[in-house]
C-alpha positions as CSV (number, residue, x, y, z in Angstrom):
1,X,0.0,0.0,0.0
2,X,1.2,3.5,-0.8
3,X,2.0,5.5,2.4
4,X,1.1,9.2,2.8
5,X,3.5,11.7,4.5
6,X,1.8,14.5,6.4
7,X,4.2,17.4,6.8
8,X,4.0,19.2,10.1
9,X,5.9,21.6,12.2
10,X,7.2,21.1,15.8
11,X,8.2,23.7,18.3
12,X,10.6,22.8,21.1
13,X,13.4,24.0,23.3
14,X,16.5,22.1,22.5
15,X,18.7,21.1,25.4
16,X,20.7,18.5,23.6
17,X,22.2,18.0,20.1
18,X,18.9,18.0,18.3
19,X,20.0,20.6,15.7
20,X,23.1,18.6,14.8
21,X,21.0,15.4,14.5
22,X,18.6,17.2,12.2
23,X,21.3,18.3,9.8
24,X,21.7,14.9,8.1
25,X,17.9,14.6,7.7
26,X,17.8,17.8,5.7
27,X,20.0,16.2,3.1
28,X,18.1,12.9,3.1
29,X,14.4,13.8,3.4
30,X,12.2,16.3,1.6
31,X,9.8,18.7,3.3
32,X,11.9,19.4,6.4
33,X,12.7,22.9,7.5
34,X,14.5,23.9,10.7
35,X,14.0,27.4,12.2
36,X,16.5,28.1,14.9
37,X,16.3,31.4,16.8
38,X,19.5,33.2,17.9
39,X,18.5,32.9,21.6
40,X,15.7,31.4,23.7
41,X,12.5,33.4,23.5
42,X,9.0,33.0,24.9
43,X,6.7,30.4,23.4
44,X,4.5,32.9,21.6
45,X,7.4,34.6,19.9
46,X,8.9,31.3,18.8
47,X,5.5,30.1,17.5
48,X,5.2,33.4,15.6
49,X,8.6,32.9,14.0
50,X,7.6,29.3,13.1
51,X,4.3,30.3,11.4
52,X,5.9,33.2,9.5
53,X,8.2,30.7,7.8
54,X,5.7,27.9,7.2
55,X,4.8,26.9,3.6
56,X,2.0,24.6,2.4
57,X,-1.8,24.6,2.3
58,X,-2.2,23.2,5.8
59,X,0.0,23.8,8.9
60,X,-0.1,21.7,12.0
61,X,1.9,22.6,15.1
62,X,2.7,20.1,17.8
63,X,4.7,19.9,21.0
64,X,7.1,17.1,20.0
65,X,7.6,16.1,23.6
66,X,4.0,15.6,24.5
67,X,1.5,15.7,21.6
68,X,0.9,12.4,19.7
69,X,1.7,12.4,16.0
70,X,-1.4,10.3,15.4
71,X,-3.4,13.6,15.6
72,X,-1.9,14.8,12.3
73,X,-4.3,12.8,10.0
74,X,-7.3,13.7,12.1
75,X,-6.5,17.4,12.2
76,X,-5.7,17.4,8.5
77,X,-9.1,15.8,7.7
78,X,-10.8,18.6,9.7
79,X,-8.9,21.2,7.7
80,X,-9.6,19.5,4.4
81,X,-13.3,19.2,5.4
82,X,-13.8,23.0,5.6
83,X,-12.6,24.0,9.0
84,X,-10.0,26.8,9.0
85,X,-8.6,26.5,12.6
86,X,-8.3,23.4,14.8
87,X,-7.5,23.8,18.5
88,X,-6.2,20.9,20.5
89,X,-7.7,20.5,24.0
90,X,-5.8,18.3,26.5
91,X,-8.3,16.0,28.2
92,X,-6.0,15.2,31.2
93,X,-3.8,18.1,32.2
94,X,-1.1,17.2,34.7
95,X,-1.4,20.4,36.7
96,X,-3.2,20.6,40.1
97,X,-6.9,21.2,40.5
98,X,-6.4,24.7,42.0
99,X,-4.1,25.7,39.1
100,X,-6.5,24.5,36.5
101,X,-9.4,26.4,38.2
102,X,-7.4,29.6,38.3
103,X,-6.1,29.2,34.8
104,X,-9.6,28.4,33.4
105,X,-11.1,31.3,35.2
106,X,-8.5,33.8,33.9
107,X,-9.0,32.3,30.4
108,X,-12.7,32.8,30.6
109,X,-12.3,36.4,31.8
110,X,-9.8,37.1,29.0
111,X,-12.2,35.5,26.5
112,X,-15.1,37.6,27.7
113,X,-13.1,40.9,27.6
114,X,-11.6,40.1,24.2
115,X,-14.9,38.7,22.8
116,X,-13.5,35.3,21.7
117,X,-14.5,31.8,22.6
118,X,-12.4,30.6,25.5
119,X,-10.9,27.1,25.0
120,X,-9.7,25.5,28.1
121,X,-6.5,23.4,28.6
122,X,-4.9,24.3,25.3
123,X,-1.3,23.9,24.3
124,X,0.8,23.9,21.1
125,X,-1.5,21.6,19.2
126,X,-3.1,23.7,16.4
127,X,-4.1,23.3,12.8
128,X,-4.4,26.1,10.2
129,X,-5.4,26.4,6.6
130,X,-3.4,28.7,4.4
131,X,-6.2,31.2,4.4
132,X,-6.3,31.4,8.2
133,X,-2.5,31.4,8.5
134,X,-2.2,34.3,6.0
135,X,-4.7,36.3,8.1
136,X,-2.8,35.6,11.3
137,X,0.5,36.6,9.9
138,X,-0.9,39.8,8.6
139,X,-1.3,40.8,12.3
140,X,2.1,42.4,12.8
141,X,1.7,43.4,16.4
142,X,4.7,42.6,18.5
143,X,2.4,41.2,21.2
144,X,1.0,38.4,19.1
145,X,-1.0,35.6,20.8
146,X,-1.6,32.8,18.4
147,X,-4.6,31.2,20.2
148,X,-6.4,34.6,20.5
149,X,-5.4,35.7,17.0
150,X,-6.6,32.4,15.4
151,X,-10.0,32.8,17.0
152,X,-10.3,36.6,16.6
153,X,-10.0,36.4,12.8
154,X,-13.5,34.9,12.8
155,X,-12.9,31.9,10.6
156,X,-14.5,28.5,11.4
157,X,-12.7,26.7,14.1
158,X,-13.1,23.3,15.8
159,X,-11.8,21.8,19.0
160,X,-10.2,18.4,19.0
161,X,-9.8,16.7,22.4
162,X,-6.7,14.5,22.9
163,X,-4.5,13.2,25.7
164,X,-0.8,14.2,26.0
165,X,1.7,11.6,26.7
166,X,5.3,12.2,27.4
167,X,7.9,10.6,25.1
168,X,10.9,8.8,26.6
169,X,13.1,11.4,28.3
170,X,10.6,14.2,28.1
171,X,9.1,15.8,31.2
172,X,5.6,17.2,31.4
173,X,6.4,20.6,32.9
174,X,3.4,22.8,33.4
175,X,3.7,26.5,32.8
176,X,4.1,28.4,36.1
177,X,0.8,29.8,37.4
178,X,2.2,33.3,37.7
179,X,3.5,33.3,34.1
180,X,0.1,31.9,32.9
181,X,-1.9,34.6,34.7
182,X,0.5,37.4,33.7
183,X,0.2,36.2,30.1
184,X,-3.5,36.6,30.2
185,X,-3.2,40.1,31.6
186,X,-0.6,41.0,28.9
187,X,-2.9,39.6,26.2
188,X,-5.9,41.7,27.5
189,X,-3.7,44.9,27.6
190,X,-2.3,44.2,24.1
191,X,-5.6,43.6,22.4
192,X,-8.2,45.5,24.4
193,X,-8.8,49.1,25.4
194,X,-11.0,48.1,28.4
195,X,-8.3,48.6,31.1
196,X,-7.6,52.1,29.7
197,X,-11.3,52.8,29.4
198,X,-11.7,51.8,33.0
199,X,-9.0,54.2,34.0
200,X,-10.7,56.9,32.1
201,X,-14.1,56.0,33.7
202,X,-12.5,56.2,37.2
203,X,-11.2,59.6,36.3
204,X,-14.7,60.8,35.4
205,X,-16.2,59.3,38.5
206,X,-13.5,61.0,40.7
207,X,-14.1,64.3,39.0
208,X,-17.8,64.1,39.6
209,X,-17.2,63.2,43.2
210,X,-15.1,66.4,43.5
211,X,-18.0,68.4,42.1
212,X,-20.3,66.9,44.7
213,X,-17.7,67.8,47.4
214,X,-17.5,71.3,46.0
215,X,-21.3,71.7,46.5
216,X,-20.8,70.4,50.1
217,X,-18.2,73.2,50.7
218,X,-20.6,75.9,49.4
219,X,-23.3,74.5,51.6
220,X,-21.0,74.6,54.7
221,X,-20.0,78.2,53.8
222,X,-23.7,79.3,53.5
223,X,-25.3,77.6,56.5
224,X,-22.6,77.1,59.1
225,X,-21.5,80.1,61.1
226,X,-18.3,78.9,62.8
227,X,-15.9,77.5,60.3
228,X,-12.2,76.9,60.9
229,X,-10.0,79.6,59.4
230,X,-8.7,78.7,56.0
231,X,-10.8,75.5,55.7
232,X,-12.9,76.8,52.8
233,X,-9.9,78.1,50.9
234,X,-7.9,74.9,51.4
235,X,-10.9,72.7,50.5
236,X,-11.7,74.7,47.4
237,X,-8.1,74.6,46.2
238,X,-7.8,70.9,46.7
239,X,-11.1,70.1,45.1
240,X,-10.5,72.2,42.0
241,X,-7.0,70.7,41.6
242,X,-8.2,67.1,41.8
243,X,-11.2,67.8,39.6
244,X,-8.9,69.2,36.9
245,X,-6.5,66.4,37.3
246,X,-9.1,63.7,37.0
247,X,-10.7,65.4,33.9
248,X,-7.3,65.5,32.3
249,X,-6.8,61.8,33.1
250,X,-10.1,60.8,31.5
251,X,-9.3,62.9,28.3
252,X,-5.8,61.5,28.0
253,X,-7.0,57.9,28.4
254,X,-9.4,58.4,25.5
255,X,-6.7,59.9,23.3
256,X,-4.2,57.1,24.3
257,X,-6.9,54.6,23.3
258,X,-7.3,56.2,19.9
259,X,-3.5,56.3,19.4
260,X,-3.2,52.6,20.4
261,X,-5.9,51.6,17.9
262,X,-4.3,53.6,15.1
263,X,-0.8,52.3,15.8
264,X,-1.7,48.7,15.5
265,X,-0.3,47.3,12.3
266,X,-3.1,44.9,11.5
267,X,-6.1,44.9,9.2
268,X,-9.5,45.9,10.5
269,X,-11.3,43.0,8.8
270,X,-10.6,39.6,7.2
271,X,-12.5,38.4,4.1
272,X,-13.7,34.8,4.5
273,X,-15.0,34.5,1.0
274,X,-15.8,36.6,-2.0
275,X,-18.3,35.9,-4.8
276,X,-19.2,37.9,-7.9
277,X,-22.2,38.0,-10.1
278,X,-22.0,35.9,-13.3
279,X,-24.5,38.2,-15.1
280,X,-23.1,40.9,-17.3
281,X,-24.1,44.5,-16.5
282,X,-23.3,45.7,-20.0
283,X,-26.1,47.8,-21.4
284,X,-25.6,49.9,-24.5
285,X,-28.3,52.3,-23.3
286,X,-26.4,53.1,-20.1
287,X,-22.8,53.6,-21.1
288,X,-20.6,55.5,-18.6
289,X,-19.3,57.7,-21.5
290,X,-20.7,61.1,-21.9
291,X,-20.7,62.3,-25.6
292,X,-21.9,65.5,-27.0
């Protein structure tokens, strides 16, 4: 029977002589490409570099230490069947229950703020069609998050559950909880204006509170006879200064949000499909040529 080779891409941190062992395979086998960064970087940066250099109609990423290669035909079938993005979901994560709960809670919160579907217990196992991958690579933000970007482009996606199993010599190391939570916060800050808008809203609320306190000062001055010397002047000065400060904060927050939106080097929309009419609009009675 004729065998079929499914090309795929792996992402890993090499602690041995893996690059030297791959060198002979580059001369023996077709379809192999090795991308080696100049120094160790975070997973999202390495994954971005990997996707930027991928070729082919379908791209599948796996963690070569933990993800089973038997997933490749299944994910490829989903992509061929019309799905643009496939997200692998680990059925049996090795982390503690508390860590999973906090991680899932932060992922749901990030998904609600960023308006994307939150997929729990995800890793490096993903599948992309060329159309989806081209859209993702068009997002040139330095703070790229592949899972968010792959869902934010709006193409059809599907979740494939699977179980990780460590290969001989590989260790199942869970991402530190602090790194996972800080990553969610960074993703929200990089792709949402909500934190900045909340800061602006707090500035507006604080400025309105100062206006209420200003009315209180006038009421004390009108109806109370014995007032400590200098209290009215000091209170008016502090109130007006803080009112002005919070108004400026709210205005600056709005302008910073506009600058952030305009500075993002990414398209405002992605076209999933385009169809044109097969009927000719040619009409000799309605030519777009004006003659005298």
